[in-house]
C-alpha positions, 0 to 999 in steps of 0.5 A: 500500500502507498503511504498517504501524506496529508499536506496543509493547504497553507503549504501550497498557497504560494502556488495558488495565490494571485500576487496582485490581489493576494487571493486565490486564483479566479479565471487563472491566466498565465503569461507564456513568456515566464509562466507566472499566473494571476487572476484574469481581471487582475492581470488585465487591469495591470496590463492596461498600464504596464507591458511586463510581468508583475513578478519578474518584470519580463517584457511582454508584447510592446504594444499589445501585452495581452497577446502574451497571456493564456487561460490556464484551465488546468491550474484553475481546476487544481484551485477549485479542487483544493478550495471547493468553497471558492468555486461555490462563492464565485459562481454565486456572485456570477449568478447574482450579477447576471440576475440583474441583466437581460437574458440576451446579455448572458454569456454562452459559457455555463461557467461564466454564468455561474451555472456549474458546481464542483462536480464539473471538476471532479470525476470518480474513477469508476465514472464513465464519460461519453466521448464524441471524436470529430474529424476536423477539417479547416474552414479554409480547405475545400473538401467534399468528404464527410466522416461520421463521428466516433462515439465512445463510453469510457472510464474517467481514467482512459488517457489521450494516448489510448484514444489516439491508439484507437484512431490508429487502429480504426483507420489502420494508420502506420505510425511511421507514416501518419501522426494523430493530433487531438485537441478540445477546441480549434484554438487549443493546443494539442492535448498531452498524451498523459491527460485522462478523460477526467482531466479533459472534463476539467479543461473543458469547463463548458461541457455540461455532461448532458452531451458527449464530450467532443474531442477533435482529431486530425491526421498528418504525415510526419514528412509534412510535419517536418516541413511545416509545424502543425498549427495545433502543436504549439509550446506554452513557452513560445512567444505569441505572435500577432498573426491577425493582421497578416494574411495567411500564405497559400501553403499555410499548414491548415491547407495541408491537413485535408491533402494529407487525409486524402492519402489514407481515406478511400 
């Protein structure tokens, strides 16, 4: 039997407190340059007047520093699991706030409306989750093929690597010829192979459990990957570059995915 050691929450506070407001993190947001995390509202207020990290003074984007920050769903999940009362209080404040607004002004996200509970962040090991694996095609790619979604009922301990292996087996993909990429949203990074279904349910806080948890997947050959980096395989340590004002070249990697899929789909 493994020994269980209880650690006082105060010993972990330094990792879960916002250095700007000295409270527990709410909507945890991380700076990609130095990986320091803060409450989203606290950090945005700070960046209105400064363009550097509040802790280490690392310089961010000179004119648009908010381009160098990202939501940290994994960190926020840890905070809510360790301090459940924080989630309850925060959700109540959000419900009170939007109760004074017209329904048309309510956000689409259940979390932003205050409609989730701690159950959204905690799944038991024997809890089964419905998954929907959806083949992803970039909007700017012209492809007439459509592929049916794959539906699975999985224990919460099933890992991303296991789901990837299932896709390889279903489509008879040679690991030496094709790579499988999984992600929760078209703007998200590639999912870590060690994540399990329970972790994914925490990362995707908009999932209400009444519908299958949607996971997007795409397939590309390693030869193509070596020439141009896959759009979803970004590292957190990389600086975010403003691409919104620059037109995408014709050979953008998104346009290559559909071409590669034609090699293995009949």
